N, C-alpha and C positions, 0 to 999 in steps of 0.2 A: 953250405948255401949253394944252390944251383946257379948256373950261369944266368938263367932267365930271371931269377929273383934278384941277383945282383944288378942286372940291367934295369929292372923295374925300380929298385931303390935309387939307382943313379938318376933315373929320369925324374923321380920325385924330388930328390935333393937339388937337382939342376933347376926344377921349376920354382923352388922357394924364392930365390932372388927375383925372379920375373914377377911372381905374385906380390912380393914386397914392394917392388918398384911400381906396380900398378896401384897398390894402396897408397903409396906416397904421392904419386901423381894425382890420385883422386883427391887427396887432402889439399894439395896445392891448388888444384883446379877449382875446388870448392871455395877456397879463399878468394881467388881471382873473381868469382862470380858474386861475392858478397857486395851488397850495395851499402855504401857509407854515406851518412848525411849528418848535419848538426841538428841535434835534438833540442839544444838550447845552451845558453851561457849563463852561469850562476856564480854566486859568491864573488861579485866584482867589487874590488876595493882599489882605490888610487891613493898611494901614500898612507894606507891604513884607513882611509875614509870610505865608509860603506856607501856605495852609489845607488843602492836600492831606493826607488821612489823619486830620485833626483832627475829632473828633466832639463835643467839649464843651469848655467853658472850662477845665476842669481839665486838659485835654491840653496846654495851652500850657506851654512850658518857662519857666524863670525868666527867661532872656534875652529870650524873646518877650514875656513879660509886662511886662518893662521897656520894651521898644520900644513896646508898645501904650499903657502909661502915659504915656510921653514924648510920643507922638502926641496923646494926649488932652489933655495940658497945653498943647500947641501948637494945639489946636483944628483939627487936620488929620489926620482918620482916614480916609484914602483907600481906597476899595474899588476894585480893578482886576480886570477879568475879561473874558473873550471869550465872547459869546453865539454859539453856532453855530447859524445859521438854515438850515434845510433848505427849499428851494424845489423843488416838484414840478410839472412841466408835464404835464398829462394827455395821454395818447396820442391822444385825439380832437381835440386842437388842431391846426389846419392848419399853424401856423408855430412856429418856435422864439421863445421870449420872451427879449428882450435888454435888460438894465438897464445903463445907463452910469453911473448915479449914484443914490444913495438917501440922502436927508436923513431922520434918524430922531430919534425922541424916546422916552426910556425912562420908563415909569411903574412905581413900586413902591408896592404897597398903594393903588392908585388915585391916587397922588400923582405929578404930573409932576415929574421930576427934571432930567436933562440932555439935551442934544441933540448930535448929531454927524452925520458924513457918511461914507458908504461910497463912495469915488470909483473903486474898481476895477471894471472892466466884468464883468458876470456874464452868461453865456449859459446859458439853460435849455432844452436840446433837448426837443422834444415827446416824451412818454413816458419822460422820465428825470428824475432829481433832481440837484440841485446844492446843495452845502453851502458857505456862505461866512461868515466871522467878522464880528461886530460888536464892536469893541473899546470897552469902557466904563471910564471912570475918573470917580469922584465922591467928594466928601468927604461922608460920611454925616452928619456933624455939621451940615451945611448944610440938611439936610432932616428930621432926626429928632432927638428928645430922648430922654434916658434916661441910664443909667449906662454906663460902659465895657463892662460885661458885657452890657447890653441891645444895644448897638451891635454887639458881637462876635457875639451870637446871631443878629442880623439878617444879618450877612454870612455866618455859617455855613450859613444856610438854602440858599444858593446852591450849596453843595457837594453837597447831597443826602444828606449823612451826619448832619446834626443840625439844631438849630434849629426854631423853630415854622414851620409852612407860611405862605408869603408869596405874594401874587399879583404877577405880573409881566406887563407889557404892553409891546409894542414897536409904535409907530406909525411910518409911514414915508410919505414923498413921493417915489415913484420917478420917475426920468426914463428914458423909453423912447427908444431910437434908432429913427428912421424915415427914409424916403427924403427927408423934408423937413428932417431934422435932429433934434436932441433935442426931445422934447415932455414937458413936466412935467404930472403929474396936477393937477387943479384943487383937490383936497382930499386930506388924508392918508388912508391906508387902514390898517387894523389888520393888521399882519403876524403877530404871535403874541400870544396871551394864555393864561396858564396859571398853575399853582401849583408853587412850588419849596419844598424843605425838608420837614420832617416825618418 
């Protein structure tokens, strides 16, 4: 092999890490430009009671009232719901954004509550939107005080049909797939912040 050819190959191999780094930065930059918002909240249940169509405490049936009272006595009034997160990747982004994992934390009324993980891979093509669920389960009595009716009104806010307006924030630590393997963000990013209920 000639000296000139060896030098040419050396330059090519030296350029590979630089090109790889550029691709990685492109993927991370693409994710930073993704716009997140709440597409909706569904499958809302309080202590196992389906809140779909319920607008006030008086709408509870006698049997549902008994279930809520029993949950209150046992100090386990669990709110379960799915927060539908819409991720929009701008058309001007050069690459698709791909999230392989997302550790999240839910804040209600600016109070940190529970954390969880979305482990299913989500691909957000440039110029398109993707909706994925964040499944939440938390015992409201672990974070809030008040009567059974107060707790019920808090849960009802998430249906959008009743209850007082409540602030909701979802923070996350995304893991992005790159040619070097998964890369985790160094600090959490605010995925969504908004008001529900009212």
